C-alpha positions as CSV (number, residue, x, y, z in Angstrom):
1,M,-18.4,-9.9,-26.5
2,K,-16.2,-9.2,-29.6
3,I,-12.5,-8.4,-30.0
4,S,-11.5,-4.6,-30.4
5,K,-8.1,-4.9,-30.3
6,L,-5.3,-7.6,-30.1
7,I,-3.0,-7.0,-27.5
8,N,-0.7,-10.0,-27.6
9,N,-1.7,-14.0,-27.8
10,N,-3.0,-14.0,-24.3
11,I,-4.8,-10.5,-24.1
12,V,-7.5,-8.7,-26.0
13,S,-9.6,-5.8,-25.3
14,S,-13.1,-5.2,-26.1
15,V,-16.4,-3.5,-25.2
16,D,-18.8,-4.3,-22.2
17,E,-22.7,-3.6,-22.4
18,N,-22.1,0.1,-21.4
19,G,-19.5,1.0,-24.1
20,R,-17.0,0.9,-21.9
21,E,-13.4,-0.4,-22.9
22,I,-12.2,-3.4,-20.9
23,I,-9.3,-6.1,-21.1
24,I,-9.8,-9.7,-21.3
25,M,-7.2,-12.1,-20.6
26,G,-7.1,-15.9,-21.7
27,R,-4.4,-18.5,-22.6
28,G,-4.2,-18.1,-26.2
29,I,-7.2,-15.8,-26.6
30,G,-5.3,-13.9,-29.1
31,F,-3.6,-16.1,-31.2
32,K,-4.4,-16.1,-34.8
33,A,-7.6,-13.8,-34.0
34,R,-9.0,-10.5,-35.6
35,E,-10.4,-7.6,-34.6
36,G,-14.3,-8.3,-34.8
37,M,-14.1,-11.7,-33.9
38,D,-16.4,-13.1,-31.1
39,I,-14.7,-14.0,-27.8
40,P,-15.5,-17.5,-26.7
41,D,-16.7,-17.5,-22.8
42,E,-14.7,-20.6,-22.0
43,R,-11.5,-18.9,-23.3
44,I,-12.0,-16.0,-20.8
45,E,-10.1,-16.2,-17.6
46,K,-9.9,-12.7,-16.4
47,V,-11.6,-9.2,-17.1
48,F,-9.9,-6.1,-15.9
49,R,-12.4,-3.0,-15.8
50,L,-9.5,0.1,-15.1
51,E,-11.5,3.9,-15.2
52,G,-9.9,6.5,-17.1
53,E,-8.1,6.7,-20.5
54,D,-5.0,7.2,-19.0
55,V,-4.6,4.7,-16.7
56,L,-6.0,2.0,-19.2
57,G,-3.4,3.1,-21.9
58,R,-0.5,2.5,-19.5
59,F,-2.1,-0.8,-18.6
60,K,-2.2,-2.1,-22.2
61,D,1.1,-0.8,-22.8
62,L,2.4,-2.7,-19.7
63,L,0.5,-6.1,-20.8
64,A,1.9,-6.0,-24.2
65,R,5.4,-6.6,-22.9
66,M,4.4,-8.6,-19.9
67,P,5.1,-12.6,-19.8
68,L,1.2,-13.9,-18.7
69,E,2.8,-15.9,-15.9
70,Y,3.4,-12.0,-14.4
71,I,0.2,-11.0,-14.8
72,E,-1.4,-14.2,-13.3
73,I,0.8,-13.7,-10.2
74,S,0.2,-10.2,-9.9
75,D,-3.6,-10.6,-9.9
76,E,-3.6,-13.7,-7.5
77,I,-1.5,-11.5,-4.8
78,I,-3.8,-8.2,-5.3
79,N,-6.8,-10.8,-5.1
80,Y,-5.2,-12.0,-1.7
81,G,-4.6,-8.7,-0.6
82,K,-8.1,-7.6,-0.9
83,K,-9.0,-10.3,1.2
84,V,-6.7,-10.0,4.0
85,L,-7.5,-6.4,4.2
86,N,-11.2,-6.7,3.6
87,K,-11.1,-3.2,1.5
88,P,-10.6,-2.4,-1.9
89,L,-7.5,-1.3,-3.5
90,N,-6.7,1.3,-5.8
91,Q,-6.7,0.1,-9.1
92,N,-3.6,1.4,-9.9
93,I,-1.9,-1.2,-8.1
94,Y,-2.3,-3.6,-11.2
95,I,0.1,-1.1,-13.1
96,T,2.6,-0.3,-10.1
97,L,2.8,-4.3,-9.0
98,M,3.1,-6.1,-12.4
99,D,5.6,-3.5,-13.3
100,H,7.7,-3.8,-10.2
101,I,7.5,-7.9,-10.3
102,N,8.9,-7.7,-13.6
103,F,11.6,-5.4,-12.8
104,A,12.5,-7.5,-9.9
105,V,12.6,-10.7,-11.8
106,E,15.1,-8.8,-14.3
107,R,17.5,-7.6,-11.3
108,F,17.3,-11.0,-9.8
109,H,18.8,-12.6,-13.1
110,Q,21.3,-9.6,-13.3
111,N,22.3,-10.4,-9.5
112,M,21.3,-6.9,-8.8
113,M,19.0,-7.2,-5.5
114,F,18.9,-4.3,-3.4
115,P,18.4,-4.1,0.6
116,N,15.3,-2.5,1.4
117,P,16.3,-0.1,4.9
118,L,12.5,-0.3,5.8
119,I,12.4,-3.9,6.7
120,R,11.6,-3.4,10.6
121,E,9.5,-0.6,9.9
122,V,7.1,-2.3,7.5
123,Q,7.1,-5.4,9.3
124,N,6.1,-3.2,12.7
125,F,3.6,-0.9,11.5
126,Y,1.9,-2.4,8.4
127,R,1.8,-6.3,9.6
128,E,-1.0,-7.3,7.6
129,E,0.5,-5.8,4.5
130,Y,3.9,-7.3,4.9
131,L,2.1,-10.8,5.3
132,I,0.9,-9.9,1.9
133,G,4.3,-9.6,0.8
134,E,5.6,-12.9,2.1
135,Y,2.6,-14.6,0.5
136,A,3.7,-12.9,-2.9
137,V,7.0,-13.9,-2.5
138,A,6.2,-17.6,-1.9
139,L,4.0,-17.5,-4.7
140,I,6.7,-16.4,-6.9
141,Q,8.8,-19.0,-5.7
142,K,6.2,-21.5,-6.5
143,K,5.1,-20.3,-9.7
144,L,8.7,-18.9,-11.1
145,G,11.2,-21.0,-9.2
146,I,12.8,-17.6,-8.0
147,Q,13.5,-17.1,-4.1
148,F,13.3,-13.2,-3.7
149,P,15.0,-12.2,-0.2
150,V,12.9,-10.7,2.6
151,D,13.9,-7.0,1.2
152,E,11.2,-8.0,-1.6
153,A,8.3,-8.7,0.3
154,V,8.7,-5.4,2.3
155,S,8.9,-3.6,-1.3
156,I,5.6,-5.5,-2.2
157,A,3.8,-4.7,0.8
158,L,4.7,-1.2,0.5
159,H,2.7,-1.1,-3.2
160,I,0.1,-2.8,-1.3
161,V,0.2,0.5,1.1
162,N,0.3,2.8,-1.6
163,A,-2.9,1.4,-3.1
164,E,-4.7,0.9,0.1
165,Y,-4.0,4.8,1.2
166,N,-3.9,6.2,-2.1
167,T,-0.8,7.6,-1.8
168,A,2.3,7.9,-4.1
169,M,5.2,5.5,-3.1
170,R,7.7,8.4,-2.1
171,D,5.0,9.7,0.4
172,T,4.5,6.0,2.0
173,I,8.1,6.0,2.4
174,N,8.0,9.2,4.2
175,I,5.0,8.3,6.1
176,T,6.6,5.1,7.4
177,K,10.1,7.4,8.4
178,L,7.2,9.5,10.1
179,I,5.9,7.0,12.4
180,Q,9.4,5.5,13.2
181,Q,10.2,9.2,14.4
182,V,7.2,9.9,16.3
183,V,7.8,6.0,18.1
184,G,11.2,7.0,18.9
185,I,10.0,10.3,20.6
186,V,7.5,8.7,23.0
187,A,10.2,5.7,23.5
188,E,13.1,8.4,24.5
189,Y,10.7,10.8,26.4
190,F,9.7,7.8,28.7
191,N,12.6,5.7,28.2
192,F,10.5,2.5,27.8
193,E,10.1,0.3,24.6
194,P,6.9,-0.1,23.6
195,D,5.3,-3.7,23.8
196,E,5.0,-4.0,19.8
197,T,2.5,-6.9,20.3
198,S,-0.3,-5.0,22.2
199,L,-3.4,-4.1,21.1
200,N,-2.8,-0.5,22.4
201,Y,0.7,0.0,20.3
202,A,-1.3,-1.3,17.1
203,R,-4.1,1.5,17.9
204,F,-1.3,4.1,18.4
205,I,0.4,3.1,15.2
206,T,-2.9,3.3,13.1
207,H,-3.7,6.4,14.4
208,L,-0.1,7.6,13.6
209,K,-0.9,6.8,9.7
210,F,-4.1,8.6,9.5
211,L,-1.9,11.5,11.5
212,A,0.7,11.0,8.5
213,Q,-1.5,11.0,5.7
214,R,-3.4,14.4,6.9
215,I,0.3,15.7,7.0
216,Y,1.0,14.8,3.3
217,S,-2.5,15.7,2.1
218,K,-2.2,18.8,4.1
219,E,-5.4,18.2,6.0
220,L,-6.1,19.4,9.4
221,L,-8.6,17.8,12.2
222,N,-12.0,19.6,11.6
223,S,-12.1,21.5,15.0
224,D,-9.8,22.3,17.6
225,T,-11.9,21.6,21.1
226,K,-9.7,23.5,23.7
227,E,-12.0,22.0,26.3
228,L,-10.9,18.5,25.5
229,S,-7.1,19.7,25.2
230,A,-7.2,21.3,28.7
231,M,-9.1,18.1,30.0
232,I,-6.3,15.8,28.9
233,S,-3.2,18.0,29.9
234,K,-4.7,17.8,33.4
235,V,-5.6,14.2,33.3
236,Y,-2.4,13.0,31.3
237,P,-0.2,15.7,32.0
238,E,3.4,13.9,31.2
239,E,1.5,12.3,28.3
240,Y,0.2,15.5,26.8
241,I,4.0,17.4,27.4
242,C,5.1,14.2,25.1
243,G,2.1,15.0,22.6
244,Q,3.6,19.0,22.3
245,K,6.8,17.6,21.7
246,I,5.6,15.6,18.9
247,Q,3.3,18.6,17.6
248,H,6.6,20.9,17.5
249,F,8.7,18.2,16.2
250,I,6.2,17.7,13.2
251,Q,5.8,21.4,13.1
252,K,9.6,22.0,12.6
253,N,10.5,19.3,10.2
254,Y,7.6,19.4,8.1
255,G,6.0,22.5,8.4
256,H,2.6,20.9,9.1
257,E,0.2,22.5,12.0
258,V,-0.7,20.0,14.7
259,T,-4.0,21.5,16.4
260,G,-4.6,21.0,20.2
261,E,-6.8,18.6,19.5
262,E,-4.6,16.4,17.9
263,V,-2.0,16.5,20.7
264,A,-4.7,15.5,23.1
265,Y,-5.7,12.4,21.1
266,L,-1.7,11.7,20.8
267,A,-1.6,11.9,24.8
268,V,-4.5,9.5,25.2
269,H,-2.6,6.9,22.7
270,I,0.3,7.2,24.5
271,R,-1.3,6.8,28.0
272,R,-2.9,3.2,26.6
273,M,0.1,2.2,25.1
274,R,2.2,2.9,28.4
275,A,-0.7,1.0,30.6
276,V,0.4,-1.8,31.8
């Protein structure tokens, strides 16, 4: 491969065998190099392949002003996140996470660390993502000698959630708040504290995540089976009524229609969560 463009001493762009632009990282790979020169294979540490000219352009602009250590840390966090979640992450995570870490380090040195009001919710609703955030904070301390507060693990976890579900940060925060509100409705209606360590609670939270995503993407369940709703309302009458309270809350506060089928599924999950 040959250098197409020098980005900095450690980053260059090139073209792969299919004619697509790629970003190549390696310590000193661009030092005293020129466009058109061959790239020694042994100097290549990482190859980034991002789709879309806009995304690629923003990524190159970010890399040009980013310390190599931050790039390496971000890449290690992203790879760790993929392994933990066992799923791909939206490619924008390379931009958003690197930019976040860069800004977080700046704020740390300026003594401007801000509290994250969603600590408990993220720890509760996004446990795997939060563990990735904790891993990131520990890695940053190891590599940079900076000890971030737990709030930063939460913020990084939210970036992972964004990439996992292809949502914007604002929507991810609002989805987290919606899940909190729905859990609160159930807890208040039945006057009980859910067991946050139980499998049925985890299943309920997973269901609420997808419900919240449908709300923000303005999607509905494909069908509305009246027979299912009628059956569940008879078998689990109290849970179904609670599901209707959730339905009315969402329709009133979010302007989103919640079908009878969705209410039935909510009732089933609530029943399982309450089962001893």
